[in-house]
C-alpha positions in Angstrom: -7.3 -20.2 17.7 -3.7 -21.1 18.5 -1.4 -18.3 19.4 1.1 -19.4 16.7 -0.1 -19.4 13.1 3.0 -21.3 12.0 1.7 -24.4 13.9 -1.4 -24.2 11.6 0.9 -24.4 8.5 1.8 -27.9 9.7 -1.6 -28.7 11.3 -2.7 -31.4 8.9 0.4 -33.5 9.7 1.3 -34.0 6.0 4.5 -32.0 6.4 6.8 -31.2 9.2 9.5 -28.4 9.4 12.4 -30.8 8.8 10.7 -32.2 5.7 10.1 -28.6 4.5 13.8 -27.9 4.8 14.8 -31.1 3.0 12.3 -30.5 0.2 13.5 -26.9 -0.4 17.0 -28.2 -0.8 15.9 -31.1 -3.1 13.6 -29.1 -5.4 15.8 -26.0 -5.7 19.2 -27.5 -5.9 19.6 -26.5 -9.6 18.6 -22.9 -9.1 20.4 -19.6 -8.6 17.9 -18.6 -6.0 14.4 -19.4 -4.7 12.4 -20.4 -1.7 9.6 -22.5 -0.4 7.0 -20.0 0.9 4.5 -21.4 3.4 1.5 -19.4 4.6 -1.5 -19.6 6.9 -4.0 -16.7 6.9 -7.3 -16.0 8.7 -9.4 -13.0 7.9 -12.8 -11.6 8.7 -14.9 -8.6 7.4 -18.2 -7.0 8.4 -20.3 -4.5 6.5 -23.1 -2.6 8.1 -25.2 -0.9 5.4 -28.6 0.8 5.2 -29.2 0.1 8.9 -28.5 -3.6 9.0 -25.6 -6.0 9.0 -25.2 -6.8 5.3 -22.3 -9.2 5.4 -20.2 -11.1 8.0 -17.4 -13.2 6.4 -14.7 -15.3 7.9 -12.1 -17.4 6.1 -9.0 -19.5 6.7 -6.5 -20.4 4.0 -3.2 -22.1 3.9 -0.8 -23.1 1.1 2.6 -22.9 -0.4 4.4 -21.3 -3.3 7.6 -22.8 -4.7 9.8 -20.5 -6.7 13.1 -21.3 -8.5 15.2 -18.6 -10.3 17.8 -19.4 -12.9 19.4 -16.4 -14.5 16.5 -14.1 -15.5 14.0 -17.0 -15.7 11.6 -17.8 -12.9 9.7 -21.1 -12.3 6.8 -20.9 -9.9 4.1 -23.4 -8.7 1.7 -23.3 -5.8 -1.0 -25.3 -4.1 -3.4 -25.1 -1.2 -2.4 -28.5 0.0 0.7 -28.3 2.3 2.2 -31.8 1.9 5.5 -33.3 0.9 3.8 -34.9 -2.2 2.4 -31.6 -3.4 5.7 -29.8 -3.0 7.5 -32.5 -4.9 4.9 -32.2 -7.7 5.5 -28.5 -7.7 9.2 -29.1 -8.0 8.7 -30.8 -11.3 7.9 -27.4 -12.8 11.4 -26.2 -11.9 13.0 -28.9 -14.0 12.1 -26.8 -17.1 14.6 -24.2 -15.9 18.1 -24.2 -17.3 20.5 -25.3 -14.6 22.2 -22.5 -12.7 25.7 -21.8 -14.0 27.1 -19.6 -11.2 27.2 -19.8 -7.4 23.9 -19.8 -5.5 22.8 -16.4 -4.3 23.6 -15.8 -0.7 20.7 -15.8 1.8 19.2 -12.6 3.2 20.7 -11.2 6.4 19.0 -12.5 9.5 16.8 -10.3 11.7 14.9 -10.7 15.0 13.2 -7.4 14.6 9.4 -7.3 15.2 7.5 -4.2 14.0 4.1 -5.3 15.2 2.4 -7.7 17.7 2.2 -11.4 17.1 -1.3 -11.5 18.6 -4.4 -12.1 16.4 -6.8 -9.2 16.1 -9.6 -11.7 15.3 -9.6 -13.3 18.8 -9.6 -10.4 21.3 -13.1 -9.0 20.7 -16.3 -11.1 20.4 -18.6 -11.0 17.4 -21.3 -9.2 19.2 -19.1 -6.2 20.1 -17.9 -5.9 16.5 -21.5 -5.7 15.2 -22.4 -3.3 18.0 -19.6 -1.0 17.0 -20.9 -0.8 13.5 -24.4 -0.1 14.8 -23.1 2.8 16.9 -21.2 4.2 13.9 -24.3 4.0 11.7 -26.4 5.8 14.4 -23.7 8.5 14.9 -23.5 9.2 11.2 -27.3 9.5 10.8 -27.5 11.8 13.9 -24.9 14.2 12.4 -27.1 15.9 9.8 -30.6 15.4 8.4 -29.1 15.5 4.9 -27.4 12.1 5.5 -29.5 9.5 3.7 -27.2 6.5 3.7 -24.3 5.2 5.8 -22.0 2.3 5.4 -19.5 1.1 8.0 -17.1 -1.7 7.5 -14.6 -3.5 9.7 -11.9 -5.9 8.5 -9.1 -7.8 10.1 -6.6 -10.5 9.2 -3.8 -12.6 10.8 -1.2 -14.1 8.6 1.8 -16.3 9.4 4.5 -16.9 6.8 7.5 -19.2 6.7 10.3 -18.8 4.1 12.5 -21.9 3.7 15.5 -21.7 1.4 17.7 -24.5 -0.1 20.7 -23.3 1.9 18.9 -23.9 5.2 17.9 -20.3 5.8 14.5 -20.1 7.5 12.6 -16.9 8.3 9.2 -16.4 9.9 6.8 -13.5 10.3 3.4 -13.0 11.9 1.3 -10.2 10.4 -1.8 -8.6 11.9 -3.8 -6.0 9.9 -7.0 -4.1 10.7 -9.1 -1.4 9.0 -12.3 0.6 9.7 -14.1 2.5 6.9 -17.1 4.9 7.0 -18.9 6.0 3.8 -21.7 8.5 3.7 -24.3 9.7 1.1 -25.9 13.1 1.7 -28.8 14.6 -0.3 -30.1 18.1 -0.7 -32.4 19.5 -3.3 -32.3 16.3 -5.3 -28.5 16.3 -5.4 -26.5 13.5 -3.8 -22.8 13.5 -2.9 -20.5 11.1 -1.0 -17.9 11.3 1.6 -15.6 8.6 3.2 -12.9 8.1 5.7 -11.0 5.1 7.0 -8.0 4.2 9.1 -6.0 1.1 10.2 -2.6 -0.6 10.5 -0.7 -3.6 11.7 -2.1 -3.7 15.2 -5.2 -5.1 17.1 -8.7 -3.8 17.0 -8.4 -1.7 20.2 -7.6 1.6 18.4 -10.6 1.1 16.1 -12.9 0.6 19.1 -11.7 3.8 20.7 -14.7 6.2 20.5 -12.5 9.2 19.8 -11.0 7.5 16.8 -14.2 6.1 15.2 -16.0 9.4 15.8 -13.3 11.2 13.9 -14.0 8.9 11.0 -17.7 9.7 11.2 -17.0 13.4 11.4 -14.6 13.4 8.4 -16.9 11.3 6.2 -19.9 13.4 6.9 -18.0 16.6 6.5 -16.7 15.6 3.1 -20.2 14.6 1.9 -21.7 17.9 3.0 -18.8 19.9 1.5 -19.4 18.2 -1.8 -23.1 19.1 -1.7 -22.0 22.7 -2.0 -19.5 22.1 -4.8 -19.4 23.9 -8.1 -18.1 22.6 -11.4 -14.3 22.4 -11.5 -12.4 24.8 -13.8 -10.3 23.4 -16.6 -6.8 24.4 -17.8 -3.2 24.6 -16.7 -3.0 26.1 -13.2 -1.2 26.1 -9.9 -2.2 23.2 -7.6 -1.8 23.0 -3.8 -1.8 19.4 -2.7 -2.7 18.6 0.9 -0.6 16.5 3.3 -1.1 12.7 3.8 -3.4 10.8 1.4 -2.6 13.1 -1.6 0.7 11.2 -1.5 -1.2 8.6 -3.5 -0.4 10.7 -6.6 3.3 10.4 -5.7 2.9 6.6 -5.2 1.3 6.0 -8.5 2.9 8.6 -10.8 6.4 8.3 -9.4 6.7 5.3 -7.0 6.0 2.5 -9.5 8.5 4.0 -11.9 11.2 3.6 -9.2 10.7 -0.2 -8.7 13.6 -2.3 -9.8 12.0 -4.5 -12.4 10.8 -1.6 -14.6 14.3 0.0 -14.4 16.2 -3.2 -15.1 14.1 -3.7 -18.3 14.5 -0.1 -19.3 10.7 0.6 -19.3 10.5 3.3 -16.7 10.8 7.0 -17.2 13.6 6.8 -14.6 15.7 4.1 -16.2 19.4 4.7 -16.3 19.1 8.1 -14.6 20.9 7.3 -11.2 22.7 10.5 -10.2 20.7 12.8 -12.4 18.3 15.6 -11.2 14.8 14.3 -11.6 13.0 16.6 -9.2 13.1 20.1 -7.8 15.7 20.9 -5.1 14.3 20.0 -1.7 12.3 17.0 -3.0 13.3 13.8 -1.1 11.3 10.6 -1.6 11.8 7.5 0.5 10.3 4.1 0.8 10.4 2.7 4.4 8.9 -0.6 5.3 10.4 -0.5 8.8 8.1 1.9 10.5 6.3 0.2 13.5 2.7 -0.7 13.1 2.1 1.0 9.7 -0.1 -0.6 7.1 2.7 -1.0 4.5 5.4 -2.2 7.0 6.9 -5.6 7.2 9.5 -7.0 9.6 10.8 -9.0 6.7 9.7 -8.9 3.1 8.3 -12.0 1.3 11.7 -13.3 0.4 13.1 -13.0 4.0 15.0 -9.7 3.6 14.6 -7.2 6.4 12.8 -4.1 5.3 14.6 -0.7 5.5 14.5 2.9 4.7 15.5 3.3 1.1 16.2 6.9 -0.2 14.9 7.0 -3.8 15.3 10.7 -4.5 17.4 13.0 -2.4 17.2 16.8 -2.8 16.0 16.2 -6.3 18.7 13.7 -7.3 17.8 10.1 -8.2 19.6 7.8 -5.8 18.3 4.3 -6.3 15.4 1.9 -6.8 13.3 -0.5 -4.8 14.7 -4.0 -5.2 13.7 -7.6 -4.7 16.4 -10.3 -4.8 16.1 -11.2 -8.5 16.3 -7.7 -9.9 18.9 -6.6 -7.3 21.2 -9.6 -8.4 20.8 -8.9 -12.1 21.5 -5.2 -11.6 24.5 -5.8 -9.3 23.0 -4.0 -6.2 21.7 -5.0 -2.8 18.1 -6.0 -2.2 16.2 -3.4 -0.3 13.5 -5.5 1.4 10.9 -4.7 -1.3 10.2 -8.3 -2.5 6.4 -8.6 -1.9 3.6 -11.0 -2.9 -0.1 -11.0 -2.4 0.0 -14.5 -1.0 1.3 -18.0 -1.5 -0.2 -18.3 -4.9 1.9 -15.4 -6.3 5.6 -14.9 -7.0 7.3 -11.9 -5.4 8.2 -8.7 -7.2 9.6 -5.4 -6.2 6.8 -3.4 -4.6 6.4 -0.3 -2.4 5.8 -0.4 1.3 5.4 3.1 3.0 6.4 5.6 0.3 6.4 9.3 1.0 8.1 12.6 0.5 9.9 14.2 3.4 8.9 17.5 4.9 10.4 20.8 3.7 10.8 24.2 5.3 7.7 26.0 4.1 4.7 27.1 6.2 1.6 25.5 4.7 -0.4 28.7 5.2 2.3 30.7 3.4 2.1 28.2 0.5 -1.6 28.8 0.2 -1.0 32.6 0.2 1.2 32.2 -2.9 -1.6 30.8 -5.0 -3.2 33.6 -7.0 -5.5 31.4 -9.0 -5.6 27.6 -8.8 -7.1 24.8 -6.7 -6.4 23.0 -3.4 -6.7 19.2 -3.7 -7.3 17.7 -0.2 -8.3 14.2 -1.2 -8.1 11.8 -4.2 -10.1 8.9 -5.4 -8.9 6.5 -8.2 -6.2 7.2 -10.8 -4.4 5.7 -13.7 -0.7 5.9 -14.6 1.5 4.7 -17.5 4.7 3.4 -16.1 6.7 3.9 -19.3 5.7 7.5 -19.9 4.8 8.5 -16.4 1.6 10.0 -17.5 -1.2 10.0 -15.0 -4.8 11.1 -14.3 -6.3 11.4 -10.8 -9.8 12.3 -9.7 -10.2 14.6 -6.7 -12.8 13.6 -4.1 -12.5 16.8 -2.2 -11.0 20.0 -3.7 -11.5 23.8 -3.5 -10.9 26.9 -5.7 -8.1 29.2 -4.5 -8.0 32.8 -5.4 -5.6 35.4 -4.1 -4.3 33.1 -1.4 -7.8 32.2 0.0 -9.8 29.0 -0.1 -13.0 29.4 -2.1 -15.9 27.2 -3.1 -15.5 23.4 -3.1 -15.3 22.0 -6.6 -16.7 18.8 -8.2 -15.2 16.8 -11.1 -11.6 18.0 -10.9 -9.1 15.7 -12.5 -5.3 16.2 -12.3 -3.5 15.3 -15.5 0.2 15.2 -15.9 3.5 13.4 -16.1 5.1 12.0 -12.9 8.7 12.9 -13.5 7.7 16.3 -14.8 5.5 17.1 -11.8 8.4 16.6 -9.4 10.4 19.3 -11.3 7.5 21.7 -10.9 7.4 21.6 -7.1 7.9 25.2 -5.9 7.0 24.7 -2.2 7.3 21.9 0.4 5.5 22.2 3.7 6.6 21.3 7.2 3.6 19.2 7.8 4.5 15.8 6.3 1.9 13.1 7.2 1.3 9.5 6.3 -2.2 8.5 5.2 -4.5 7.0 7.8 -3.8 3.4 6.7 -6.3 2.4 4.1 -4.2 2.0 0.9 -4.0 -1.0 -1.4 -1.4 -1.1 -4.2 -2.0 -3.1 -7.4 0.6 -4.4 -9.8 0.8 -7.4 -12.1 -2.5 -8.7 -10.9 -1.5 -8.6 -7.2 -2.7 -6.4 -4.4 -0.8 -5.6 -1.2 -1.4 -3.1 1.6 0.7 0.0 1.3 0.9 3.5 2.8 1.6 6.9 1.2 2.4 10.3 2.5 3.7 13.8 1.8 3.7 17.3 3.2 1.6 20.1 1.7 3.1 20.7 -1.8 2.8 23.6 -4.2 3.1 22.6 -7.8 3.0 24.9 -10.8 1.6 24.3 -14.2 -0.5 21.2 -13.6 -3.3 20.4 -16.1 -6.7 20.3 -14.4 -9.6 18.6 -16.2 -13.0 20.1 -15.3 -16.4 21.0 -16.6 -16.5 24.7 -16.0 
């Protein structure tokens, strides 16, 4: 495969870069803002299940999205054919927009920053080695413990090139690698079956995934979680103190609080945080940031999908609401600067404000001391799926690994624990913030408005009082 995915955008010869620039100016001339978004993507995935290679998929896709913005109204059209004719036909959609009345929005600031390699993870390692890795993982899982009855290992990678062409002549490009390895385990004992899983990845090549120390850690963690859950007892129910572990439990922060801090919900007044800039919304010491500029992380982008360089955006500082995550449209209508959070799933989708790497900063408390404060409660180490209502902030999250805590000591693992609460309220109930902030291992996907994008979460160990735990005991 060529070393430059942008050349594949124009590979069919039906469009050249100069034509793209001219067509953006032609089709978007009556708009406040907008862009021609061109994309080429190649991806592959392998699943090794039940002792054999179950799937091996490879795909290539290319297309464009043409977006025009006039006032609060967006016109959008897309196609998988990259040609001058297809773009002109898409431009007919934008004629339905009212003509712009003000000055055209200024282009994003330019940036030459690169947060990850341009190389493709798909090319460096042959097919046979990828399958062999999954075979080794499968064998290692099964050798760990006789109670392991099923193992699934999956490997996925993608390589995406984007080009953003604006009517004012601004052009931005980015090349984005992404890889991920997952291990899932089923263990059985006495007729009872439980699961465990672990995965990691980021915006880099496959090399880290093929490092035996790394994939063996995934094996160890997945098996350990399954075996712990075999010993679990029914979760208690009621209001109690909850100790949240570092890293992946930040998914609760992402869902219950993060979406409510995105610009579109706040511009429309539908978020629990709307109109509260400068107010206390969390306990002292709570600082929440979104930072898409961390090198090689799953949620990072050198530029967002509108061409704006990503940045660290402080959302809540020492408990005080400081700002929201913004794309260009909502930032313009709210009279603030875009924060580099305009994201889209692909060329067939219009951008919207989305999270990148969203996390709570570390505090000053020793995690062991936080555990010692819990007289009766639970320790939630890992979460599965959850639901949240953006308007009210209410959420429910299921724990995939959790433990009873009594008199400052970890007790039996528990099964069926669900955390129930209100995002803004939870932040005010934080009574301890550990020094051990960690980002998750790089497996998260964020859904919003029918679009999914890679994202990362994180937090230190958190002590939260008065959370409702749904259980069966």
